[in-house]
C-alpha positions in Angstrom: -4.4 -13.4 -33.1 -4.1 -10.5 -30.7 -3.0 -11.1 -27.3 -5.9 -11.2 -24.2 -4.1 -12.1 -21.1 -1.6 -9.6 -19.7 2.0 -9.7 -20.9 4.8 -10.6 -18.1 8.0 -9.6 -20.7 8.1 -7.1 -18.2 8.6 -9.0 -15.4 10.9 -11.8 -16.8 12.7 -9.0 -18.8 13.5 -6.3 -15.8 14.7 -7.7 -12.7 14.5 -3.9 -11.3 10.8 -3.8 -12.2 10.5 -7.0 -10.6 11.9 -6.2 -7.3 10.1 -2.6 -7.5 6.3 -4.5 -8.3 6.8 -7.2 -5.7 7.6 -4.7 -2.8 4.9 -2.3 -4.4 2.1 -5.8 -4.0 2.6 -6.4 -0.3 2.9 -2.7 0.8 -0.1 -1.7 -1.5 -2.3 -4.8 0.4 -1.5 -3.0 3.8 -2.8 0.4 2.2 -5.7 -1.3 1.4 -6.1 -1.5 5.3 -5.9 1.7 6.5 -7.8 2.9 4.0 -10.5 1.0 4.8 -9.4 1.2 8.3 -9.8 4.9 8.8 -12.8 5.0 6.8 -15.0 2.9 8.9 -13.2 3.7 12.2 -14.5 7.6 11.7 -17.6 6.7 10.7 -18.4 4.5 13.9 -16.9 7.6 15.8 -19.4 10.0 14.0 -22.4 8.1 12.3 -21.4 10.9 9.4 -20.8 10.4 5.8 -19.9 13.9 5.9 -17.2 12.8 8.3 -15.5 10.6 6.1 -15.7 12.5 3.6 -14.4 14.9 5.4 -11.1 13.1 6.7 -10.7 12.6 2.5 -10.9 16.5 1.9 -8.4 17.3 4.7 -6.0 15.1 3.3 -6.0 17.3 0.1 -4.0 20.0 0.5 -1.3 18.1 1.9 -1.2 15.3 -1.0 -1.5 18.4 -3.5 1.8 20.2 -1.8 3.8 16.6 -1.5 3.4 15.9 -5.1 4.4 18.8 -6.6 6.8 19.6 -4.4 7.7 16.2 -4.5 7.7 15.8 -8.2 10.8 18.8 -8.1 12.8 16.9 -5.9 12.1 13.4 -8.1 13.1 15.1 -10.9 16.5 16.6 -8.8 17.8 13.6 -6.9 18.3 10.0 -7.2 14.8 8.7 -7.7 16.0 5.2 -4.9 16.3 7.4 -2.1 13.2 9.7 -2.9 11.5 6.2 -2.4 12.9 5.0 0.5 12.9 8.1 2.4 8.9 8.2 1.8 8.6 4.9 2.6 9.9 5.2 5.9 8.0 8.0 6.9 4.8 6.5 5.6 5.3 3.6 7.9 5.3 6.0 10.7 2.1 7.1 9.9 0.3 4.1 10.0 1.6 3.4 13.4 0.3 6.4 14.7 -3.0 4.8 13.7 -2.2 1.7 15.7 -1.2 3.2 18.4 -4.9 6.1 18.6 -6.7 3.1 17.7 -5.0 0.8 20.6 -6.0 3.0 23.6 -9.9 2.7 25.1 -11.1 5.5 23.7 -9.6 6.4 20.6 -9.7 10.1 19.4 -10.8 11.6 16.4 -7.9 14.1 15.6 -5.4 12.0 15.5 -7.2 10.2 12.2 -7.3 13.4 10.5 -3.1 14.2 11.5 -2.1 10.8 10.0 -4.1 10.6 6.8 -3.4 14.2 6.1 0.3 13.4 6.8 0.9 10.1 5.3 -1.1 12.4 2.2 2.2 14.6 1.8 4.8 11.4 1.6 2.1 9.9 -0.8 2.1 12.7 -2.8 5.9 12.9 -3.1 6.4 9.1 -3.3 4.1 8.6 -6.4 5.8 11.2 -8.8 9.4 9.3 -8.2 7.6 6.4 -8.6 6.4 7.4 -11.8 9.9 8.8 -12.9 11.7 5.7 -11.8 9.4 3.4 -14.3 11.2 4.9 -17.7 14.4 4.5 -16.2 13.9 0.8 -16.0 11.6 -0.6 -18.9 12.1 0.3 -22.1 9.3 2.3 -24.2 8.7 -0.7 -26.2 7.2 -2.6 -22.6 6.3 0.2 -21.4 2.7 -0.5 -22.0 2.9 -3.9 -20.3 4.3 -2.2 -17.4 2.0 -0.1 -16.9 -1.0 -3.1 -17.6 1.1 -4.7 -14.4 1.0 -1.7 -12.5 -2.7 -1.9 -12.8 -2.5 -5.5 -11.9 -0.7 -5.0 -8.5 -3.0 -1.9 -8.1 -6.1 -3.8 -8.6 -5.2 -7.5 -6.7 -4.0 -4.9 -3.4 -7.5 -3.4 -3.6 -9.6 -6.5 -3.9 -8.0 -8.7 -1.5 -7.0 -5.6 1.1 -10.5 -4.1 1.7 -11.5 -7.8 1.8 -9.4 -8.8 4.8 -9.8 -5.2 6.6 -13.7 -6.3 7.0 -12.8 -9.6 8.1 -9.7 -7.8 10.6 -12.1 -5.4 11.9 -14.8 -8.0 12.8 -12.9 -10.6 13.9 -9.4 -8.7 15.5 -10.0 -4.8 15.8 -8.8 -1.8 14.5 -5.9 -1.7 15.9 -4.4 -5.4 13.9 -5.7 -3.4 10.6 -3.2 -0.8 11.0 -0.5 -2.5 12.3 -0.6 -5.0 9.5 -0.1 -2.1 7.8 2.9 -1.1 9.5 4.5 -3.9 8.9 4.0 -3.9 5.0 5.9 -1.4 4.7 8.8 -3.6 5.4 8.5 -5.0 2.7 8.4 -2.2 0.4 12.0 -0.9 1.9 13.6 -3.7 1.2 12.6 -3.6 -2.5 13.8 -0.1 -2.8 17.3 -0.6 -1.7 18.0 -3.1 -4.4 17.1 -1.0 -6.9 20.0 0.4 -8.6 20.8 4.3 -8.7 18.0 6.2 -9.9 19.6 9.6 -11.0 17.6 11.6 -13.2 19.6 12.0 -17.0 21.8 14.6 -16.8 22.3 14.7 -13.1 18.6 16.5 -12.5 17.6 19.7 -12.6 17.5 21.9 -8.8 14.4 21.3 -6.9 12.3 24.4 -6.0 8.5 26.3 -7.0 10.8 27.5 -10.1 11.0 24.0 -10.9 7.4 23.5 -10.5 7.0 26.1 -12.3 8.7 24.8 -15.6 6.8 21.6 -14.9 3.5 23.5 -15.5 4.1 25.9 -17.4 5.2 22.5 -20.4 2.0 21.2 -19.4 0.1 24.3 -20.5 1.6 24.1 -24.4 0.6 20.1 -23.8 -3.1 20.0 -25.1 -4.0 16.3 -25.0 -2.2 15.5 -22.2 -4.2 17.9 -20.3 -7.3 17.0 -21.3 -6.2 13.5 -19.9 -5.8 15.3 -16.0 -9.7 17.1 -16.6 -11.1 14.0 -17.7 -10.5 11.8 -14.8 -10.7 15.3 -12.5 -14.1 15.0 -13.9 -14.8 11.1 -13.4 -13.4 11.3 -9.7 -14.8 14.7 -8.4 -18.5 13.2 -9.2 -18.3 9.7 -10.5 -16.9 8.1 -7.1 -19.1 7.0 -4.2 -16.5 5.7 -1.7 -17.2 8.1 1.4 -20.6 6.7 0.8 -20.3 2.9 1.3 -20.0 2.7 4.7 -24.0 4.5 4.3 -24.8 2.0 2.0 -23.6 -0.8 3.4 -25.0 -1.2 6.6 -28.2 1.3 5.9 -29.6 0.6 2.2 -27.8 -3.0 1.7 -28.8 -3.7 5.8 -24.6 -5.1 6.3 -22.1 -4.3 8.6 -18.6 -3.9 8.3 -18.2 -6.8 5.8 -20.4 -5.5 3.5 -19.0 -2.4 3.5 -15.8 -3.7 2.7 -16.8 -6.0 -0.1 -18.5 -2.7 -1.7 -14.5 -1.2 -1.3 -13.4 -4.4 -2.8 -16.0 -4.5 -5.9 -14.5 -1.6 -8.0 -11.5 -2.9 -7.9 -12.2 -6.6 -8.6 -13.4 -5.8 -12.1 -10.3 -3.5 -12.1 -8.3 -6.4 -11.3 -10.0 -8.6 -14.6 -10.2 -5.8 -16.6 -6.1 -5.5 -15.6 -5.4 -9.3 -16.5 -7.0 -8.8 -19.5 -5.1 -5.8 -21.1 -2.5 -8.0 -22.8 -4.3 -6.1 -26.3 -3.0 -2.5 -24.7 0.3 -1.9 -26.3 -1.5 -2.4 -30.2 -4.0 0.6 -29.5 -3.1 3.7 -31.1 -5.8 6.2 -30.1 -5.0 6.4 -26.4 -7.2 9.5 -26.1 -10.1 7.6 -28.1 -10.1 5.0 -25.3 -9.8 6.8 -22.1 -12.9 8.5 -23.6 -15.2 5.4 -23.9 -13.5 4.1 -20.7 -14.6 7.3 -18.7 -18.5 7.1 -20.2 -18.8 3.8 -19.1 -17.3 4.4 -15.6 -19.9 7.1 -15.3 -23.0 5.3 -16.3 -22.1 2.4 -14.8 -22.2 4.5 -11.7 -25.2 6.0 -11.9 -27.2 2.6 -12.4 -25.7 1.0 -9.2 -26.9 4.1 -7.5 -30.2 3.6 -8.5 -30.8 -0.4 -8.0 -30.7 -1.5 -3.9 -29.9 -5.2 -4.5 -26.6 -5.8 -3.4 -25.2 -8.5 -5.9 -26.2 -6.2 -9.1 -24.8 -2.9 -7.1 -21.7 -5.0 -6.7 -21.8 -6.3 -10.7 -22.3 -2.7 -11.5 -19.5 -1.6 -9.3 -17.1 -4.1 -11.2 -18.4 -2.8 -14.6 -17.1 0.6 -14.0 -13.2 -0.9 -11.9 -13.2 -2.7 -15.2 -13.7 0.5 -17.0 -11.4 2.9 -14.9 -8.7 0.2 -15.5 -8.3 0.9 -19.2 -8.5 4.1 -19.0 -5.5 4.6 -16.5 -3.3 3.1 -18.6 -3.6 4.5 -21.4 -3.9 8.3 -19.7 -0.1 7.1 -17.9 0.8 5.7 -21.0 0.2 9.2 -22.7 1.7 10.8 -19.5 5.4 8.7 -19.9 5.0 8.6 -23.7 5.0 12.0 -23.7 7.0 13.5 -21.4 11.3 14.3 -21.5 13.2 12.3 -18.6 14.2 15.5 -17.1 10.5 16.6 -16.4 8.9 12.4 -15.4 8.7 13.5 -11.8 7.5 17.1 -12.0 5.1 16.2 -14.4 4.3 13.2 -12.6 3.6 15.3 -9.4 0.6 17.0 -11.3 -1.0 13.7 -12.4 -0.4 12.1 -9.1 -2.4 15.3 -7.8 -4.9 14.8 -10.4 -4.9 11.4 -9.2 -5.2 11.0 -5.8 -7.0 14.5 -4.8 -9.5 14.1 -7.3 -11.3 10.9 -5.5 -11.3 13.0 -2.1 -12.8 16.1 -3.5 -15.1 13.4 -4.9 -15.4 11.6 -1.3 -16.2 15.5 -0.2 -18.5 16.6 -3.1 -21.0 12.9 -2.2 -20.5 13.3 1.2 -21.6 16.7 0.8 -25.0 16.2 -1.6 -26.2 13.2 0.2 -26.4 15.3 3.7 -28.6 17.6 2.0 -30.5 15.0 -1.3 -29.7 11.6 -0.2 -27.4 8.9 0.0 -28.6 7.3 -4.1 -29.7 10.9 -5.3 -25.8 11.3 -4.3 -24.7 8.5 -6.4 -26.7 8.5 -9.6 -26.1 12.6 -10.3 -22.6 12.0 -9.7 -22.7 9.5 -12.0 -24.7 11.1 -14.6 -22.5 14.6 -14.2 -19.2 12.3 -15.0 -20.8 11.8 -18.4 -21.8 15.2 -19.1 -18.5 16.0 -18.1 -16.8 14.0 -21.1 -18.9 15.5 -23.5 -18.3 18.6 -22.9 -14.4 17.8 -23.0 -14.5 16.0 -26.1 -16.4 19.1 -27.6 -13.7 21.6 -26.6 -10.4 18.9 -26.9 -11.6 17.3 -29.7 -7.8 16.1 -30.5 -8.1 13.9 -27.3 -10.6 12.1 -29.7 -8.8 11.8 -32.4 -4.7 12.1 -31.9 -3.1 9.0 -31.7 0.7 8.5 -29.5 3.9 7.8 -31.6 6.4 6.1 -29.5 9.2 9.1 -29.0 12.8 9.2 -29.8 13.6 10.8 -26.2 12.7 8.0 -24.4 15.8 6.1 -22.5 16.3 3.0 -20.2 18.9 2.8 -17.6 20.3 -0.9 -17.5 20.2 -1.8 -14.0 22.5 -3.2 -12.2 22.2 -5.9 -10.6 
């Protein structure tokens, strides 16, 4: 009988993974507080969904630079040290947001500046974190570990926005940002407790030549590249996140708490989906699972834009979130199981640029279409465009549907020392 609930074996077997997971849980909750706080503050100051989307768009350049350069650094240096530096700097950017929100008349430019700086170091943090995972978790536990990572992300994404809405309503924006600053303390302690994570063979010198080498490898991996493209399609066309403040306060007639629920609903569905991922290790056609998941995501988003009833809308967002988490598990598994260790940081950097850059482009796309055609039209057209994009990609890259991924021989595990 196939397993249903998420497999916690990696947490029991691997102390380094357990420490990293727990620290990331706390800091992830704090980051979700800031995500909602920034969007709400920008909308409150300007009453413009376009500006909310622009805040995300301004982060795109720093994010892409940080992800690509950070991936090169992660393949050149001890990944534990890279993670330590990024966590400290990310805490400082959240402190800047807290200070700006605490003054009598907060300015808009620090919101742009602090979130752009944060995006750059988030871009550097994620490739190092992804590259560290195969060094502390063996191949046979990889799918389960990735599912547990999704449980972590989605728990934070469910609890964080809901708590953010309550904190904004009762304690004010500064409290939200100061809580995020405090959360980075747990992340720093968790990283300090990790073993040294030096890339196999001592590392490749960092630099743009190193980045180009990673890109050259990706160009020869059509299946892997198609998983990046399908996520861009889903996030650029089917991500209505920038419209949540307008939908929550306008279409659904609520306030900060309703906005928080809209941000939480996709993550609530994703959390349920992640908790029911015990079956993922038995799936061999990972690409096919990604395709089906993204189609479900797009259809659910399109339906959400058609129905002006809050509880139904929240349910559809939850369905979309559950589909997205399944896609994320298998896309990440394809990455981890097809890329050799000495390239994990650089390909992780490209993966980070796609995963975190796509939603920011989606925020801008959604805000721009809403400004021209209306909020609901933006949501519906985006979901349908996402489904059309999937059909086009499967037609152009049929192996995305057919190919199965065996566990490769090059995967290695560095046993933790404590």
